[in-house]
C-alpha positions in Angstrom: 37.6 111.3 90.5 37.5 107.6 89.6 34.6 105.6 91.0 35.4 101.9 91.5 31.9 100.7 92.1 28.4 101.6 91.0 26.0 102.4 93.7 22.6 100.8 93.3 21.1 102.6 96.2 17.8 104.4 95.6 17.6 107.9 97.1 14.1 109.0 97.8 14.3 112.8 98.3 11.8 115.5 99.4 13.6 118.7 98.6 13.2 122.0 100.5 11.8 125.2 99.1 8.6 127.3 98.8 5.5 125.4 98.0 2.2 126.1 96.4 0.6 123.4 98.4 -1.1 124.6 101.7 -0.4 121.5 103.7 1.6 118.3 103.5 0.2 115.3 101.7 1.3 111.7 101.5 2.5 110.3 98.1 2.7 106.6 97.4 5.0 106.5 94.4 5.2 103.3 92.5 7.8 102.9 89.7 7.6 100.0 87.3 10.4 99.0 84.9 8.7 98.4 81.5 11.7 97.2 79.6 12.7 93.7 78.5 16.4 93.7 79.5 17.4 97.0 81.0 17.9 97.7 84.7 17.2 101.0 86.5 20.0 102.0 88.9 20.1 104.1 90.9 16.8 105.9 91.3 16.4 109.4 92.6 12.9 110.4 93.5 12.4 114.0 94.5 9.4 116.0 95.7 10.2 119.7 95.2 8.9 123.1 94.2 8.1 124.3 90.7 11.4 126.1 90.1 13.6 123.0 90.7 14.7 120.9 87.7 16.8 117.7 87.7 17.1 117.8 83.9 15.5 119.7 81.0 15.4 118.6 77.3 17.6 120.7 75.0 19.9 121.9 77.8 23.4 120.8 78.8 23.3 118.1 81.5 24.5 119.2 84.9 27.7 117.6 86.3 25.4 115.8 88.8 23.2 114.4 86.2 26.2 113.4 84.1 27.7 111.3 86.8 24.4 109.6 87.5 23.7 108.9 83.8 27.2 107.6 83.1 28.1 105.9 86.4 24.9 105.5 88.5 26.1 107.8 91.3 23.3 109.7 93.2 25.3 111.6 95.9 25.8 114.7 93.8 22.1 115.0 92.9 21.3 114.4 96.6 23.4 117.4 97.5 22.0 119.6 94.8 18.4 118.9 95.9 19.2 119.7 99.5 16.9 117.0 100.7 15.0 117.5 103.9 14.2 113.8 104.2 16.0 110.8 102.8 14.6 107.3 102.6 16.1 103.9 102.2 15.9 102.1 98.8 12.6 100.1 98.9 13.9 97.9 96.1 17.1 97.1 98.1 19.1 97.1 94.8 18.7 97.7 91.1 15.2 97.6 89.6 14.9 94.7 87.3 12.9 94.5 84.0 9.3 94.0 84.9 9.8 94.7 88.6 8.4 97.6 90.6 9.3 99.5 93.7 7.2 101.8 95.9 8.1 104.6 98.2 6.1 106.9 100.5 6.9 110.6 100.6 5.2 113.1 102.9 5.7 116.6 101.4 4.2 120.0 101.1 5.6 120.4 97.6 3.7 119.5 94.4 6.3 118.6 91.8 7.9 115.3 91.3 11.1 114.3 89.5 12.5 110.8 89.0 15.8 109.8 87.3 17.6 106.6 87.1 20.6 105.3 85.0 19.7 102.7 82.4 22.1 99.7 82.5 23.7 98.7 80.3 24.0 102.1 78.5 26.8 104.7 78.1 24.8 107.7 79.4 21.2 106.8 79.2 18.7 107.5 81.9 14.9 107.2 82.5 13.3 110.3 83.9 10.5 112.7 84.5 11.2 116.2 85.5 9.1 118.6 87.6 5.8 116.7 86.9 3.0 118.6 88.7 1.1 116.3 91.1 -2.5 117.2 91.8 -3.4 117.9 95.4 -6.8 116.1 95.3 -6.9 112.6 96.6 -6.5 109.9 93.9 -4.0 107.9 91.8 -2.3 109.6 88.9 -0.3 107.7 86.2 2.6 109.0 84.2 5.0 107.4 81.7 8.7 108.1 81.6 10.9 108.0 78.5 14.6 107.0 78.1 16.8 110.1 77.8 20.4 110.5 76.6 22.5 112.9 78.7 24.5 113.9 75.6 27.8 113.6 77.6 29.3 110.4 76.2 29.4 108.6 72.9 27.1 105.7 72.7 29.8 103.2 71.7 28.0 100.3 73.3 31.2 98.8 74.6 31.7 97.3 78.0 34.4 98.7 80.3 34.1 97.3 83.8 37.5 98.6 84.9 35.8 101.5 86.7 33.7 104.6 85.9 34.4 108.3 85.7 32.5 111.1 84.0 33.6 111.4 80.4 35.3 108.0 80.2 33.6 106.1 77.4 32.3 102.6 78.2 29.5 100.8 79.9 30.4 100.0 83.5 28.1 97.0 84.1 25.4 94.7 82.7 23.2 93.2 85.4 21.6 90.8 82.8 25.0 89.2 82.1 24.0 89.1 78.4 26.6 91.5 77.1 29.5 90.3 74.9 33.0 91.4 74.4 35.3 92.5 71.5 33.0 95.0 69.8 34.4 97.6 67.6 32.2 100.5 68.7 28.9 101.7 67.4 29.1 105.5 67.5 31.6 108.3 67.6 31.1 111.6 69.5 27.4 112.4 70.1 26.4 115.2 67.7 23.7 116.3 70.1 25.4 117.3 73.3 22.3 118.4 75.2 19.8 116.2 77.0 17.6 114.5 74.3 15.5 111.4 73.7 17.7 108.4 73.6 17.9 106.8 70.1 18.0 103.4 71.7 20.5 100.5 71.6 21.6 99.0 68.3 23.2 95.9 69.7 24.2 92.8 67.6 24.1 89.1 67.7 27.9 88.6 67.9 28.9 88.0 71.6 32.7 88.1 70.8 32.9 90.8 68.1 30.8 92.9 65.8 30.1 96.6 66.4 28.4 96.4 69.8 28.9 94.5 73.0 25.2 94.7 73.7 22.6 92.1 72.6 20.0 93.1 69.9 17.6 90.6 71.4 18.0 91.6 75.1 19.0 95.2 75.6 16.9 97.1 73.0 13.8 99.0 74.1 11.0 101.3 72.9 9.6 104.3 74.8 8.1 104.5 77.4 10.4 102.6 79.7 8.8 103.3 83.0 5.3 103.6 84.5 4.9 106.0 87.4 1.8 105.8 89.6 1.3 108.4 92.4 -1.4 107.9 94.9 -2.1 111.1 96.8 -3.6 111.1 100.3 -4.1 114.7 101.7 
């Protein structure tokens, strides 16, 4: 299936399942983009039970995570999570560098997962998986790293003709700082499981070189996101 457009919609999901929490609580979930020149799109925020995982380091990415990490598509993950409640994207679009968005979730579950494609990358995503959230009232802060889905070579080349899982190329650059004519940075990824992203190499040649990405705009260091969860029982 070929996907012509990238969805920037944020899906805020409260998944079904057994819970160790006796009663529902309200979570005010604030997500801040800590990068200099990388956008988060789309975001999936899921409150779920302890046995649910959106991703796990050292394992093969699911097909749903793959299409999110490569193309920014959330619908497959939404189906996987069997969400009881869906919420409209509070950011109303991609989350820009330095920006934040907040969503309120009412849930009887006590684990939180957040994933979002990193643009512009081949198959990079920001994420936390099955983070346990305390039941006591208060604000709890977590930091999220950049992950590599391990499903596509990080060639750092733009290809805005469309996007499909397994088709190498970066589908969009919201910063408009990417160049063209790069020769390609990397061949096949030697680690084909979910792993910490090695980051963007980039270069300073906007019409050639190895990469179409900018070494002064698109590079990052971990962590790439700050997550603040305010719990109100």
